[in-house]
N, C-alpha and C positions, 0 to 999 in steps of 0.2 A: 487460304485453304484451297486444296484441290478437291474437286468433287469425286465421289465414289461412282461405281458403275451405274447406280440408280439416279445419278445427277444431283444428289444432295451433298451438303457439306456442313460440318459442325465447326463453329468458330467460338473460341473462348477468349474473353477479354479479362485482363487482370484487375481493372478498376471500373467502378460504375461511371456512367456519364453518357454523352452523346457521341456517336461515331458515325462516319460515313462509310457505306458499303457499296461496292461497285463490282459487277460481274463482267468478265471478259472471256472470249473464246476466239482463237485464231480463225480468221476467215468469216467472222460474224460481227454484227454491229454491237458495240459495247453498250451495256445497259445504262440507264440513267442512274445517277448516284441516289441512294436512299439514305435518309437519316434514321438511325436506329438508337433507341434509348436502352442502355445497358444498366440493369439493376443488380444490386448485391443479392446473393442468395439468402433466403430466409432460414432461420435455425430449423433444422429437421429436414431441409430439402436434400434430396439425394445428391451425391457429388457428381460433377459433370463427367461425361464419359471420357475415357482416355483418348488422346489424339490417335487418329487412324494412321498407321504407318503404311505407306504404299509399298506394294510388292516390287520385285525387280522389274525393270523395264525390259520387256521382251518383244515389243512391237516397234517396227521401224517407221520413221516418218515417210510420208508419201510425196514424191516429187511429181510435178506436172509441168507441161509446157504451156506457154501462152496460147490462146485460141488461134492466133495467126499461123502457128506451126502445128497443123494437125496431120495425122497419119494419112498417107496417100495423096497429099496435096502436090500439084504440079506447078512449078514456077517457070516463067520465062527467064532467060539469063538477066534481062534488065530488071526484073522484079525479084530476083533471087534474094534470100535473106542474108543480111550481114550481121544483124543482132539477134542472138538467141536468148530467150528469157522465159521465166516461169516462176513457180512458187513451190515451197515445201511446207507440208502441214506441220502444225505444232507438235512437239514431243515433250513428254515429262522430263526426260533427262537432258534436253537441250540438243541443239544441232552442232555436230562436230565439223562436218564439211559437206560441200556440194561439189560433185565432180561431173565432168562432161566428156563425152566421147563422140567423135565425128568420123565415120567411116565412109569413104567415097568409092563407088564402083563404076568403072567405065571400060568397055571393050574387053571384058574378062579379067581385068587387072583391078587391084584394090590399093587404096592409100588411106592412111589415118592422119588426122590433123594433130600436130605436135605443138604444144603451148610454148616450148622453149625456143623453137625456131619460127613459130607462127607460119608454118608451111605444111603441106601434105607430104608425107613420106611413104614410100612403098611399104605395104604391110600384107600379111597373110589374109586372104579373104575369109570372112567369118570371125576373125579375131577382133579384139577391142583394145583400145588404149584410152583409159580414163585419166584426166588430169584435173587437179584441184582448181576451182574457180572462186572459192570463198566459203563463208559459214553463215550466210544470211538467208532467211526464209524467202525473201524476194530476190531472186538471182537474175543476172544477165551476163552475157559475154559478147563483146564486140569483136568480130572477126576483122582481120586487116583489110579484106576486100570481100565483095559478094562471092558466094559460092559459084565455082565454075560448073559447066555441064557435067551431069552424071546422076547416079542414084545414090542417095545418102541414107544411112542409118545413124540417127542422132540419139544418143542415150544420155540420160541424166541420172546420177546416183546420189542418194541422200544417206548420210551416215550420222547416227546420233551419238551422244557421248557414252552410251552403253554399247557401242559398236554394232548396233542393229543397222542393216542397210537395205534399201530398196532401190530398184532400177526401173526406169520407165523409158521406152524407146518410141520413136516415130520414124517412119520411112517417108522420104520425100524425093521428088525428082526435079532436076533443073534441066530444061531443054533449050 
């Protein structure tokens, strides 16, 4: 069952007996399993409420970068990141894709990283080029080499199966 806005859920079982119930939430510790005894309704008991049908999914999952890649961070060339990683929040409709964009600025010129060639290609400053890196909530992308000198705007986009999308960006510098 999925909880409602108030955090409660109604679960109906077809037969009496003992069942194990466990609660989970993405990004949280899973609850301990609880044994629950299910009894048959007594004559005259009101019927169980109908199952709650969730409304359409209109909220996008939220993507985040790992703490090592925070906005405004300055790296030396030797310590420049090679692996980019992060997480995407849970979504009721499920995750369709995670996309990444890496824009480099140096000397008034701009380049964007292309996944097909695994190289930076000249690009319009201010533009973005997102490429798909998977469909997992815990995502990572390994660059072929450490980022060269420059200023970077790195973006991650999360798209759910209802086509809601969110974008998160960080700006870093490699000197």
